[in-house]
C-alpha positions as CSV (number, residue, x, y, z in Angstrom):
1,X,-0.1,0.1,0.1
2,X,2.5,2.3,1.3
3,X,5.0,1.6,-1.9
4,X,1.9,2.3,-4.3
5,X,1.0,6.2,-2.5
6,X,5.0,7.1,-2.6
7,X,5.1,5.7,-6.5
8,X,2.0,7.7,-7.6
9,X,3.1,10.7,-5.2
10,X,7.0,10.3,-7.1
11,X,5.1,10.0,-10.8
12,X,3.4,13.2,-10.4
13,X,6.7,15.2,-8.6
14,X,8.6,14.1,-11.9
15,X,6.5,16.6,-13.8
16,X,3.4,17.3,-15.5
17,X,5.5,16.3,-18.6
18,X,6.3,12.6,-17.3
19,X,3.1,12.1,-16.0
20,X,1.4,13.0,-18.8
21,X,3.5,10.9,-21.5
22,X,3.6,8.0,-18.7
23,X,6.9,7.4,-19.5
24,X,9.3,5.8,-16.9
25,X,9.5,7.0,-13.4
26,X,11.6,6.2,-10.1
27,X,10.0,3.6,-8.1
28,X,8.7,0.1,-9.6
29,X,6.8,-2.4,-8.3
30,X,7.2,-6.1,-8.7
31,X,5.2,-6.3,-12.2
32,X,7.0,-3.0,-13.3
33,X,6.2,0.7,-13.3
34,X,3.2,1.2,-12.0
35,X,1.6,3.7,-14.7
36,X,1.8,0.6,-16.9
37,X,-1.3,-0.2,-14.6
38,X,-3.2,3.5,-15.8
39,X,-5.7,2.7,-18.0
40,X,-6.2,6.8,-18.3
41,X,-4.3,9.6,-19.2
42,X,-2.5,10.7,-16.5
43,X,-2.6,14.2,-15.5
44,X,-5.1,17.0,-14.4
45,X,-7.2,16.1,-17.9
46,X,-10.8,17.1,-16.4
47,X,-13.9,18.6,-18.2
48,X,-16.2,20.5,-15.8
49,X,-19.8,20.4,-17.0
50,X,-22.9,22.3,-15.2
51,X,-24.3,25.4,-14.7
52,X,-23.3,28.1,-11.9
53,X,-20.0,27.0,-12.3
54,X,-16.5,28.5,-14.1
55,X,-13.3,27.2,-14.5
56,X,-10.0,27.6,-15.7
57,X,-6.8,25.8,-16.1
58,X,-3.9,27.1,-13.6
59,X,-0.4,26.0,-12.3
60,X,0.8,25.8,-8.8
61,X,4.6,24.3,-8.2
62,X,4.3,22.8,-5.2
63,X,1.8,20.6,-6.6
64,X,3.2,17.0,-7.7
65,X,2.6,17.8,-11.5
66,X,2.3,21.4,-11.1
67,X,-1.0,22.2,-13.4
68,X,-5.0,21.7,-12.3
69,X,-7.9,23.0,-12.8
70,X,-10.0,25.2,-9.8
71,X,-13.6,25.0,-10.1
72,X,-15.5,27.3,-9.1
73,X,-19.3,26.6,-7.6
74,X,-21.3,29.6,-7.6
75,X,-24.8,27.7,-6.3
76,X,-25.6,24.5,-4.3
77,X,-27.3,22.6,-6.9
78,X,-30.1,20.5,-6.5
79,X,-28.4,17.0,-6.6
80,X,-24.5,16.8,-6.0
81,X,-23.7,15.8,-9.8
82,X,-25.6,19.1,-11.0
83,X,-22.0,20.2,-11.5
84,X,-19.0,18.0,-11.8
85,X,-15.4,17.0,-12.8
86,X,-15.1,14.1,-15.3
87,X,-11.9,12.7,-16.6
88,X,-12.0,9.7,-19.6
89,X,-10.9,6.3,-18.6
90,X,-9.6,5.1,-22.6
91,X,-8.5,1.5,-21.6
92,X,-11.2,-1.7,-21.0
93,X,-12.2,-2.6,-18.1
94,X,-13.0,-6.6,-17.1
95,X,-15.1,-7.9,-14.6
96,X,-13.6,-9.2,-11.2
97,X,-10.6,-6.2,-12.2
98,X,-9.6,-4.4,-8.8
99,X,-9.8,-0.8,-9.8
100,X,-7.9,2.4,-7.7
101,X,-8.7,6.2,-8.6
102,X,-6.5,8.8,-6.8
103,X,-7.2,12.1,-7.1
104,X,-5.1,15.3,-6.1
105,X,-7.9,17.6,-4.8
106,X,-7.9,20.7,-2.3
107,X,-10.5,23.6,-1.7
108,X,-8.1,26.3,-1.4
109,X,-10.5,28.9,0.3
110,X,-11.1,26.8,3.4
111,X,-9.7,27.7,6.7
112,X,-6.7,25.4,8.6
113,X,-8.4,23.1,10.0
114,X,-12.0,22.8,7.9
115,X,-12.9,20.3,6.1
116,X,-15.3,20.0,3.1
117,X,-16.8,16.6,1.9
118,X,-17.1,15.4,-2.0
119,X,-17.9,12.6,-3.9
120,X,-15.4,11.2,-5.9
121,X,-14.8,8.0,-7.7
122,X,-15.6,6.5,-11.3
123,X,-18.8,5.3,-13.3
124,X,-20.1,5.8,-16.7
125,X,-19.5,8.2,-19.5
126,X,-23.2,7.6,-20.7
127,X,-26.8,7.2,-19.0
128,X,-27.9,5.4,-17.2
129,X,-24.2,6.0,-15.4
130,X,-23.3,2.8,-14.3
131,X,-21.5,2.9,-11.1
132,X,-17.5,1.6,-11.0
133,X,-16.1,2.9,-7.7
134,X,-17.1,5.3,-5.4
135,X,-16.9,7.4,-2.0
136,X,-17.0,10.3,-0.3
137,X,-14.1,12.2,0.7
138,X,-13.5,15.3,3.2
139,X,-10.6,17.5,1.6
140,X,-8.8,20.3,3.3
141,X,-6.7,23.4,2.1
142,X,-3.6,21.4,0.8
143,X,-2.8,19.5,-1.6
144,X,-3.8,15.7,-1.1
145,X,-4.4,12.1,-2.9
146,X,-8.2,11.3,-2.3
147,X,-8.8,7.3,-3.2
148,X,-11.8,5.5,-4.3
149,X,-11.4,1.7,-4.6
150,X,-13.3,-1.6,-5.9
151,X,-13.9,-4.6,-8.2
152,X,-15.7,-4.0,-11.3
153,X,-18.9,-5.8,-11.3
154,X,-18.9,-6.1,-14.9
155,X,-17.1,-5.6,-18.2
156,X,-16.8,-1.9,-18.9
157,X,-15.5,-1.0,-22.5
158,X,-13.2,1.1,-23.6
159,X,-13.8,5.0,-23.6
160,X,-17.2,4.1,-21.9
161,X,-16.4,5.2,-18.3
162,X,-15.1,8.4,-16.8
163,X,-13.4,9.1,-13.2
164,X,-15.4,11.8,-11.8
165,X,-16.1,14.4,-9.1
166,X,-19.4,15.4,-8.0
167,X,-19.1,19.5,-7.0
168,X,-23.0,20.8,-6.6
169,X,-23.2,19.7,-2.8
170,X,-22.8,23.4,-2.0
171,X,-21.4,26.8,-3.2
172,X,-17.5,26.8,-3.1
173,X,-14.2,26.3,-4.5
174,X,-12.4,22.8,-5.7
175,X,-8.9,22.1,-7.1
176,X,-8.5,19.2,-9.3
177,X,-5.2,18.4,-9.5
178,X,-3.5,15.0,-11.3
179,X,-6.1,11.8,-12.0
180,X,-4.6,8.4,-11.6
181,X,-7.0,5.3,-12.5
182,X,-5.1,2.0,-12.1
183,X,-6.3,-1.3,-13.0
184,X,-4.7,-4.5,-11.0
185,X,-6.3,-6.9,-12.7
186,X,-8.1,-10.4,-11.3
187,X,-7.1,-12.0,-8.1
188,X,-5.6,-8.6,-6.7
189,X,-5.3,-9.0,-2.6
190,X,-2.6,-6.5,-1.5
191,X,-3.8,-3.8,0.4
192,X,-4.3,-0.6,-1.6
193,X,-3.9,3.2,-0.1
194,X,-7.2,4.8,1.5
195,X,-8.3,7.6,2.7
196,X,-7.2,7.4,6.3
197,X,-3.5,6.6,5.3
198,X,-0.9,9.1,5.8
199,X,1.3,10.9,3.1
């Protein structure tokens, strides 16, 4: 678990170009470069949708990778998903595969010690928006990796799923950094990082 976290953090720290191109990075697991397990284009590849929001690409040298999207939500939605951020998952997923979604997030307008709850995960790119993995996380005003993981319940073709963050739970500002979607395949039993893990 800690090895996966170190490699993800190291991958993002290398530089945004390295992350985006998924070239070799320092730190390998027993199966080779962990980014070989990526089924998305790694980086801050977000599309923000919905009314009552604006967004812009920004840079922050303190963020691993250096690039992020700032989403400003100006009104709470009727549903948390009325405003959201999607990032496509290009490769297919097989039933029973173990999936880990890891997203760099922060809420820059929160005060020290404050948290904000949002929903993250991966789901279908079109109706009926079938769920893959999901969880609610409490983000702070500092950058951190947040995780959602689980096993795929069925086969999903490449391009049919998105990593997702629901943003309409309130009026707020959320920064979305690099997104990793990793497929560890069948019969994976090692522990995965979770949102209680220290970084």
